[in-house]
C-alpha positions as CSV (number, residue, x, y, z in Angstrom):
1,M,24.3,-9.3,-7.0
2,V,22.6,-9.9,-3.8
3,L,21.7,-14.0,-5.1
4,K,25.3,-13.8,-5.8
5,R,27.1,-13.2,-2.2
6,A,23.7,-14.8,-0.6
7,D,24.9,-17.7,-2.3
8,G,27.1,-18.7,0.2
9,L,24.7,-18.6,3.3
10,R,22.7,-21.4,1.7
11,G,24.1,-24.1,3.4
12,R,23.7,-23.6,6.6
13,G,19.7,-23.3,4.6
14,R,18.5,-27.0,3.4
15,G,17.8,-24.9,0.2
16,L,16.4,-21.5,1.3
17,I,18.2,-18.5,0.0
18,F,17.6,-16.8,2.8
19,P,18.1,-18.5,6.2
20,G,17.4,-17.3,9.5
21,I,20.5,-18.0,12.5
22,Q,19.8,-21.3,12.9
23,G,19.6,-22.5,9.1
24,G,15.6,-22.7,8.8
25,M,13.2,-19.4,7.4
26,V,13.9,-16.7,8.9
27,G,11.2,-15.5,12.0
28,A,8.0,-13.3,11.1
29,A,9.4,-10.1,13.0
30,V,12.5,-10.0,11.5
31,F,12.1,-7.6,8.5
32,G,9.6,-5.4,10.4
33,R,13.2,-5.3,13.0
34,L,15.6,-4.6,9.5
35,L,13.0,-1.3,8.8
36,K,12.9,0.0,11.7
37,D,17.0,-0.2,12.4
38,L,17.4,1.2,9.1
39,K,14.5,4.5,10.4
40,I,12.5,2.8,7.3
41,D,9.5,4.5,8.4
42,C,7.1,2.2,6.6
43,S,5.6,-2.3,7.8
44,P,7.0,-5.0,6.0
45,H,2.6,-5.7,4.8
46,G,3.4,-2.2,3.2
47,F,5.2,-3.6,0.8
48,R,3.3,-6.4,0.1
49,S,0.5,-4.2,-0.3
50,S,2.5,-1.8,-2.7
51,F,3.6,-4.0,-4.8
52,R,-0.6,-5.7,-4.9
53,S,-1.1,-1.8,-5.7
54,W,1.7,-2.2,-8.2
55,C,0.3,-4.9,-10.1
56,S,-3.0,-3.9,-10.2
57,D,-2.3,-0.4,-11.6
58,E,0.9,-2.2,-14.1
59,G,-2.1,-4.7,-15.2
60,I,-0.3,-7.5,-14.8
61,D,-3.6,-10.6,-13.7
62,R,-5.2,-11.1,-9.9
63,E,-3.1,-14.8,-10.3
64,L,0.1,-14.5,-10.5
65,A,0.1,-10.5,-8.2
66,E,-1.8,-13.5,-5.5
67,Q,0.7,-16.1,-6.3
68,A,4.1,-13.4,-5.9
69,L,2.9,-13.2,-2.7
70,A,2.2,-16.8,-1.7
71,H,-1.7,-16.0,-1.3
72,A,-3.5,-19.3,-2.4
73,V,-5.6,-18.8,-5.2
74,G,-9.2,-20.1,-6.7
75,S,-10.9,-23.3,-5.2
76,Q,-9.5,-26.2,-3.4
77,V,-10.5,-27.6,-6.4
78,E,-8.4,-25.1,-8.1
79,Q,-5.5,-25.7,-5.6
80,C,-4.7,-28.9,-6.5
81,Y,-5.1,-28.6,-9.7
82,A,-2.9,-25.3,-10.2
83,R,0.6,-26.7,-10.6
84,S,2.3,-24.6,-11.7
85,D,4.1,-22.0,-10.1
86,V,4.6,-19.9,-13.6
87,L,8.0,-18.7,-12.0
88,E,9.7,-17.5,-14.9
89,R,6.1,-15.2,-15.4
90,R,6.9,-14.0,-11.5
91,R,10.5,-12.6,-12.2
92,E,9.4,-10.8,-15.1
93,A,6.1,-9.3,-13.3
94,M,9.4,-8.8,-10.0
95,E,12.4,-7.4,-11.7
96,A,9.7,-4.8,-13.7
97,W,8.8,-4.0,-10.0
98,G,12.4,-4.0,-8.5
99,A,13.0,-1.4,-11.8
100,F,9.5,0.6,-10.8
101,L,11.3,1.1,-6.7
102,V,14.5,2.8,-8.3
103,G,13.2,5.1,-11.0
């Protein structure tokens, strides 16, 4: 539902799902400001850290969890040969994470 509503924004953002006002990437401070405006006592890093801990608790493999967080995994040589984005596995993990968040 969120992605369908955001679809109209894509024309501004060179293929980005949630482009910034100028059409580029959203600035790093935007999410922190949003949380503050919504009076949610958490930081963007807190969300990411919670996700990573949840992955460990749920048995989601380390490489998949790190890739979902856009972290580099493995040595430079391993990174050169790692061509898959494991999109479907990341999608499943994110759907499970979303279900966990909404209870």
